[in-house]
C-alpha positions as semicolon CSV with decimal commas, in nm:
position;residue;x (nm);y (nm);z (nm)
1;X;-3,437;2,367;-3,881
2;X;-3,535;1,998;-3,908
3;X;-3,168;1,907;-3,940
4;X;-3,083;2,103;-3,622
5;X;-3,367;1,937;-3,428
6;X;-3,261;1,593;-3,554
7;X;-2,900;1,655;-3,452
8;X;-3,010;1,774;-3,109
9;X;-3,228;1,467;-3,063
10;X;-2,944;1,236;-3,163
11;X;-2,707;1,412;-2,921
12;X;-2,962;1,381;-2,642
13;X;-3,011;1,011;-2,723
14;X;-2,634;0,955;-2,726
15;X;-2,594;1,124;-2,388
16;X;-2,882;0,924;-2,244
17;X;-2,730;0,605;-2,381
18;X;-2,393;0,691;-2,231
19;X;-2,561;0,761;-1,898
20;X;-2,739;0,426;-1,902
21;X;-2,411;0,250;-1,987
22;X;-2,238;0,419;-1,695
23;X;-2,522;0,329;-1,460
24;X;-2,495;-0,038;-1,564
25;X;-2,114;-0,041;-1,532
26;X;-1,952;-0,285;-1,528
27;X;-2,122;-0,505;-1,786
28;X;-1,821;-0,723;-1,869
29;X;-1,494;-0,834;-1,705
30;X;-1,234;-0,567;-1,631
31;X;-0,860;-0,571;-1,698
32;X;-0,595;-0,426;-1,469
33;X;-0,248;-0,352;-1,603
34;X;0,052;-0,414;-1,378
35;X;0,370;-0,260;-1,511
36;X;0,593;-0,518;-1,341
37;X;0,644;-0,886;-1,404
38;X;0,454;-1,182;-1,267
39;X;0,566;-1,293;-0,923
40;X;0,688;-0,956;-0,799
41;X;0,528;-0,771;-0,508
42;X;0,298;-0,550;-0,718
43;X;0,171;-0,843;-0,923
44;X;0,136;-1,068;-0,616
45;X;-0,062;-0,806;-0,426
46;X;-0,274;-0,692;-0,723
47;X;-0,404;-1,046;-0,767
48;X;-0,501;-1,066;-0,400
49;X;-0,671;-0,727;-0,364
50;X;-0,883;-0,780;-0,678
51;X;-0,986;-1,140;-0,606
52;X;-1,329;-1,041;-0,469
53;X;-1,416;-0,803;-0,756
54;X;-1,669;-1,050;-0,900
55;X;-1,869;-1,070;-0,577
56;X;-2,218;-0,923;-0,578
57;X;-2,125;-0,687;-0,295
58;X;-1,827;-0,561;-0,499
59;X;-1,820;-0,486;-0,873
60;X;-2,001;-0,802;-0,979
61;X;-1,740;-0,862;-1,249
62;X;-1,394;-1,017;-1,221
63;X;-1,072;-0,823;-1,271
64;X;-0,803;-0,993;-1,479
65;X;-0,439;-0,891;-1,434
66;X;-0,218;-0,833;-1,736
67;X;0,155;-0,763;-1,703
68;X;0,341;-0,508;-1,914
69;X;0,684;-0,500;-1,749
70;X;0,997;-0,317;-1,859
71;X;1,223;-0,021;-1,779
72;X;1,120;0,004;-1,415
73;X;0,752;0,041;-1,500
74;X;0,795;0,288;-1,785
75;X;0,672;0,047;-2,055
76;X;0,342;-0,021;-1,882
77;X;0,271;0,334;-1,769
78;X;0,359;0,482;-2,109
79;X;0,110;0,239;-2,264
80;X;-0,152;0,317;-1,999
81;X;-0,119;0,693;-2,048
82;X;-0,122;0,690;-2,427
83;X;-0,310;0,380;-2,548
84;X;-0,540;0,244;-2,277
85;X;-0,913;0,297;-2,328
86;X;-1,062;0,546;-2,082
87;X;-1,384;0,348;-2,048
88;X;-1,353;0,196;-1,702
89;X;-1,262;-0,149;-1,836
90;X;-0,888;-0,085;-1,828
91;X;-0,752;-0,013;-1,482
92;X;-0,388;0,027;-1,387
93;X;-0,185;-0,041;-1,075
94;X;0,019;0,257;-0,965
95;X;0,340;0,263;-0,766
96;X;0,443;0,579;-0,582
97;X;0,716;0,715;-0,579
98;X;0,801;0,526;-0,898
99;X;0,593;0,687;-1,172
100;X;0,609;1,036;-1,019
101;X;0,988;1,023;-0,980
102;X;1,022;0,898;-1,337
103;X;0,804;1,182;-1,468
104;X;1,019;1,435;-1,278
105;X;1,337;1,290;-1,428
106;X;1,180;1,299;-1,777
107;X;1,189;1,077;-2,082
108;X;0,839;0,936;-2,022
109;X;0,493;1,019;-2,157
110;X;0,313;1,040;-1,826
111;X;0,285;1,226;-1,499
112;X;0,036;1,256;-1,217
113;X;-0,194;1,455;-1,447
114;X;-0,216;1,157;-1,687
115;X;-0,413;0,940;-1,445
116;X;-0,707;0,943;-1,204
117;X;-0,648;0,758;-0,875
118;X;-0,920;0,531;-0,740
119;X;-0,791;0,392;-0,409
120;X;-0,468;0,285;-0,237
121;X;-0,421;-0,065;-0,099
122;X;-0,068;-0,079;0,046
123;X;0,247;0,092;0,168
124;X;0,551;-0,132;0,124
125;X;0,884;-0,004;0,261
126;X;1,213;-0,075;0,090
127;X;1,457;-0,300;0,275
128;X;1,823;-0,389;0,226
129;X;1,877;-0,761;0,171
130;X;2,175;-0,991;0,133
131;X;2,199;-1,363;0,064
132;X;2,153;-1,592;0,361
133;X;2,523;-1,687;0,354
134;X;2,652;-1,330;0,316
135;X;2,922;-1,213;0,559
136;X;2,724;-0,888;0,606
137;X;2,509;-0,887;0,918
138;X;2,429;-0,517;0,957
139;X;2,417;-0,199;0,754
140;X;2,745;-0,099;0,921
141;X;2,905;-0,406;0,759
142;X;2,768;-0,301;0,420
143;X;2,884;0,061;0,453
144;X;3,230;-0,038;0,580
145;X;3,274;-0,263;0,275
146;X;3,152;0,016;0,044
147;X;3,399;0,263;0,195
148;X;3,686;0,017;0,152
149;X;3,576;-0,063;-0,206
150;X;3,430;0,256;-0,361
151;X;3,182;0,185;-0,641
152;X;3,230;-0,192;-0,619
153;X;2,952;-0,297;-0,383
154;X;2,699;-0,430;-0,632
155;X;2,333;-0,445;-0,540
156;X;2,011;-0,490;-0,731
157;X;1,677;-0,308;-0,751
158;X;1,366;-0,306;-0,969
159;X;1,468;-0,018;-1,197
160;X;1,573;0,344;-1,223
161;X;1,387;0,606;-1,016
162;X;1,167;0,350;-0,847
163;X;1,150;0,332;-0,467
164;X;1,450;0,098;-0,458
165;X;1,666;0,343;-0,651
166;X;1,556;0,638;-0,438
167;X;1,643;0,439;-0,124
168;X;1,983;0,361;-0,274
169;X;2,050;0,727;-0,354
170;X;1,950;0,822;0,000
171;X;2,185;0,558;0,143
172;X;2,475;0,684;-0,067
173;X;2,418;1,039;0,054
174;X;2,358;0,951;0,422
175;X;2,654;0,711;0,445
176;X;2,890;0,910;0,223
177;X;2,964;0,612;-0,001
178;X;2,951;0,525;-0,369
179;X;2,759;0,207;-0,451
180;X;2,703;0,012;-0,773
181;X;2,326;0,001;-0,818
182;X;2,218;-0,249;-1,085
183;X;1,856;-0,212;-1,205
184;X;1,701;-0,544;-1,296
185;X;1,484;-0,554;-1,610
186;X;1,267;-0,824;-1,452
187;X;1,154;-0,601;-1,166
188;X;1,153;-0,683;-0,796
189;X;1,131;-1,059;-0,852
190;X;1,434;-1,053;-1,080
191;X;1,624;-0,828;-0,842
192;X;1,560;-1,068;-0,553
193;X;1,670;-1,367;-0,760
194;X;1,997;-1,185;-0,836
195;X;2,067;-1,153;-0,462
196;X;1,981;-1,516;-0,387
197;X;2,191;-1,641;-0,681
198;X;2,494;-1,440;-0,569
199;X;2,500;-1,226;-0,883
200;X;2,518;-0,915;-0,663
201;X;2,640;-0,856;-0,307
202;X;2,305;-0,722;-0,189
203;X;1,984;-0,558;-0,295
204;X;1,718;-0,304;-0,212
205;X;1,378;-0,465;-0,247
206;X;1,020;-0,452;-0,122
207;X;0,956;-0,563;0,234
208;X;0,687;-0,800;0,107
209;X;0,921;-0,974;-0,139
210;X;1,197;-0,987;0,121
211;X;0,963;-1,123;0,389
212;X;0,873;-1,423;0,173
213;X;1,237;-1,478;0,072
214;X;1,348;-1,469;0,437
215;X;1,070;-1,711;0,534
216;X;1,214;-1,948;0,274
217;X;1,561;-1,910;0,427
218;X;1,710;-1,740;0,121
219;X;1,804;-1,393;0,249
220;X;1,889;-1,180;0,551
221;X;1,720;-0,841;0,589
222;X;1,956;-0,581;0,734
223;X;1,753;-0,261;0,744
224;X;1,419;-0,096;0,670
225;X;1,393;0,235;0,483
226;X;1,109;0,375;0,693
227;X;1,053;0,588;1,002
228;X;0,947;0,296;1,223
229;X;1,009;-0,078;1,235
230;X;0,759;-0,294;1,051
231;X;0,521;-0,522;1,238
232;X;0,623;-0,789;0,987
233;X;0,993;-0,748;1,077
234;X;1,007;-0,637;1,441
235;X;1,365;-0,766;1,471
236;X;1,498;-0,551;1,184
237;X;1,600;-0,193;1,270
238;X;1,533;0,103;1,043
239;X;1,821;0,274;0,866
240;X;1,770;0,571;1,098
241;X;1,809;0,348;1,404
242;X;2,141;0,237;1,257
243;X;2,269;0,593;1,232
244;X;2,169;0,696;0,879
245;X;1,948;1,002;0,827
246;X;1,701;0,844;0,585
247;X;1,326;0,909;0,587
248;X;1,030;0,724;0,430
249;X;1,042;0,886;0,084
250;X;1,107;0,548;-0,082
251;X;0,806;0,370;0,074
252;X;0,612;0,212;-0,213
253;X;0,244;0,310;-0,214
254;X;0,035;0,084;-0,437
255;X;-0,317;0,129;-0,562
256;X;-0,559;0,143;-0,853
257;X;-0,599;0,418;-1,111
258;X;-0,771;0,482;-1,445
259;X;-0,662;0,687;-1,747
260;X;-0,747;1,055;-1,756
261;X;-1,074;1,102;-1,945
262;X;-1,257;0,812;-1,780
263;X;-1,622;0,922;-1,727
264;X;-1,676;1,070;-1,382
265;X;-1,969;0,839;-1,292
266;X;-1,741;0,539;-1,349
267;X;-1,463;0,697;-1,141
268;X;-1,717;0,765;-0,865
269;X;-1,845;0,405;-0,866
270;X;-1,495;0,259;-0,856
271;X;-1,395;0,503;-0,581
272;X;-1,694;0,389;-0,377
273;X;-1,654;0,012;-0,424
274;X;-1,280;-0,058;-0,454
275;X;-1,178;0,044;-0,098
276;X;-1,436;-0,199;0,040
277;X;-1,272;-0,475;-0,168
278;X;-0,942;-0,396;0,004
279;X;-1,112;-0,413;0,345
280;X;-1,247;-0,765;0,277
281;X;-1,137;-1,004;0,553
282;X;-1,015;-1,272;0,308
283;X;-0,810;-1,016;0,119
284;X;-0,655;-0,879;0,436
285;X;-0,579;-1,230;0,561
286;X;-0,397;-1,329;0,242
287;X;-0,204;-1,002;0,235
288;X;-0,091;-1,053;0,595
289;X;0,012;-1,413;0,526
290;X;0,223;-1,288;0,235
291;X;0,402;-1,022;0,440
292;X;0,231;-0,744;0,246
293;X;0,158;-0,430;0,452
294;X;-0,182;-0,276;0,379
295;X;-0,265;0,094;0,390
296;X;-0,614;0,158;0,252
297;X;-0,681;0,512;0,133
298;X;-0,979;0,667;-0,047
299;X;-0,960;0,857;-0,376
300;X;-0,956;1,192;-0,194
301;X;-0,675;1,076;0,034
302;X;-0,476;0,943;-0,262
303;X;-0,508;1,272;-0,449
304;X;-0,359;1,450;-0,147
305;X;-0,085;1,185;-0,116
306;X;0,011;1,213;-0,484
307;X;0,040;1,592;-0,456
308;X;0,246;1,572;-0,137
309;X;0,478;1,303;-0,277
310;X;0,534;1,500;-0,597
311;X;0,649;1,801;-0,396
312;X;0,872;1,586;-0,172
313;X;1,026;1,405;-0,469
314;X;1,104;1,725;-0,659
315;X;1,297;1,852;-0,358
316;X;1,461;1,516;-0,288
317;X;1,573;1,441;-0,643
318;X;1,712;1,793;-0,685
319;X;1,924;1,730;-0,375
320;X;2,040;1,388;-0,491
């Protein structure tokens, strides 16, 4: 009987201790894993939206970014799903449709059920880019070349079954052409460099990456894979405006998540504080200056978005 009472007391003490730890969270700096390389859109934006984490009106502790790039995000998300500590001190950046599309296609150790979303910070459409000195000046020019040279129009993207690849598959279907999509193992930054260097004839990339490259005079942006023109690129028509039946399924939603199993009080605290970090005026100013569209969503809204995107992607990928 004494042993039972002692065990019960220890269990109660452990639970109380865990509760106190969760109430004090965070007590040390936090890490956030980005599954793409330094300099790409996800990395660039993650560093901006977390820059106020150490403020007293935010988490009171800084967030450090670590990069685990490779295989279109698979390396980082496999690690996050299988090895990351579910203690609130290891966050991850998510990209939708990327990780959901990859889980549908298979060969990975994660899916939507592997993670708990916290909040969404952005929605970054895919765009078609060519080098500044390219002879292509419209999507019609690109498609005409592809029809005359089946399978020979090379263009880059950040990986397989990421938003770029989905946009490419949609373009092939809508235009009735065969393209040569070349996934870049250095992510969006590497894919953009391949376009600028003339290693490929074009590329599908993030609007935010393309905006900065166009500002530098390195690329032309020929079309936006979204339902409406972007405020950042009011002079660039959507693919639909140019006669191609392509929707917004490839738009890249970015946000913060934690591994499944993270204590609910920690999830609740992050879900309460992180959206306010994204709404910070300094954060929003830097994002706008970098051509990075923001779309702040709460945990509840992200859960609904993940579920809706999973259904859309299952239907879309089956058709492609």
